[in-house]
Each structure stands twice: as structure tokens, then as C-alpha cells.
C-alpha positions in Angstrom: 13.5 9.5 1.1 11.3 6.6 2.1 12.5 4.6 -1.1 16.2 5.3 -0.2 15.9 4.1 3.1 13.7 1.1 2.4 10.7 2.2 4.5 7.5 0.7 4.4 5.2 2.7 1.6 1.5 3.1 1.9 0.2 5.0 -1.2 -3.0 7.0 -0.3 -5.5 7.5 -3.4 -7.3 10.8 -2.8 -9.7 9.6 -5.5 -11.1 6.6 -3.6 -9.4 4.0 -5.6 -8.1 0.5 -4.1 -5.4 0.2 -6.3 -2.7 1.6 -8.5 -4.4 3.9 -11.3 -2.8 6.3 -14.0 -2.5 9.2 -11.3 0.1 6.9 -9.2 3.4 8.7 -9.4 5.8 7.3 -11.6 8.5 7.1 -9.2 6.2 4.5 -6.8 5.2 2.2 -9.8 8.3 -0.3 -9.7 8.7 0.3 -5.8 7.3 -2.3 -3.1 4.2 -0.3 -2.0 0.8 -0.8 -0.6 -2.0 1.2 -2.4 -5.4 2.4 -0.2 -8.0 4.7 -0.5 -8.1 7.9 1.8 -10.1 6.4 4.3 -9.1 6.4 7.9 -10.1 2.8 8.8 -7.9 1.2 6.0 -5.2 3.9 6.3 -4.7 2.4 10.0 -5.1 -0.8 8.8 -2.3 -0.5 6.4 -0.3 1.3 9.0 -0.7 -1.5 11.2 -0.1 -4.6 9.0 1.9 -3.1 6.0 5.3 -3.0 7.7 5.5 -6.9 8.4 4.3 -7.7 4.9 6.9 -5.1 3.5 9.8 -7.0 5.4 8.8 -10.3 4.4 8.4 -9.3 0.5 11.7 -7.1 0.6 13.5 -10.4 2.1 11.8 -12.6 -1.2 12.9 -9.7 -3.5 9.4 -8.7 -4.4 8.5 -5.4 -5.8 5.7 -3.3 -7.2 2.2 -2.3 -6.1 -0.2 -4.5 -4.0 -3.8 -3.9 -2.8 -6.0 -5.6 0.0 -8.7 -8.2 -1.3 -12.4 -7.0 -0.6 -12.7 -9.1 2.3 -10.2 -6.8 4.2 -12.2 -3.8 3.5 -15.6 -5.9 4.5 -14.2 -6.6 7.9 -13.5 -3.0 8.2 -17.0 -2.1 7.5 -15.8 -0.4 4.1 
């Protein structure tokens, strides 16, 4: 439903990985999304910040998966 409605997608990896991996659902692989591990601080950060990036990236026609750089995790104490 999020894909059809062009909503920002935050993919949460239950295995703790910070990027897409082989377990990523095929339906998301080519869709615009950010991937984060299952940790409260980074999920909250993504919910607060990803929607603005999503809007900008969609405007630029970008697709696919994104992930946060290590410095974001460090700033959150992760």
C-alpha cells in the first residue's frame, strides 16, 4: 500500500544489518526506501528525517535503497 500511495518507506532489518541484504523483500528492492536495523533510536531518527529526503529524492526521480552513514549511528550512540 505504501508503494501505491508513494509514502516514505523505512525498511527495518530484524537481523541488525544497516543495509539491504538478501532477506529484503523483492517488492522493495527497486522502490525508494531507507534501511535501518531494529533499534529504537535509528528507527525514530528515520521516522523524523526520512520523509523529507524521500520527498526530495522522489522529486529527483531517484529509486532504490538507501542507508545512513556510520556518523549518523555514532551521533545516536549506536
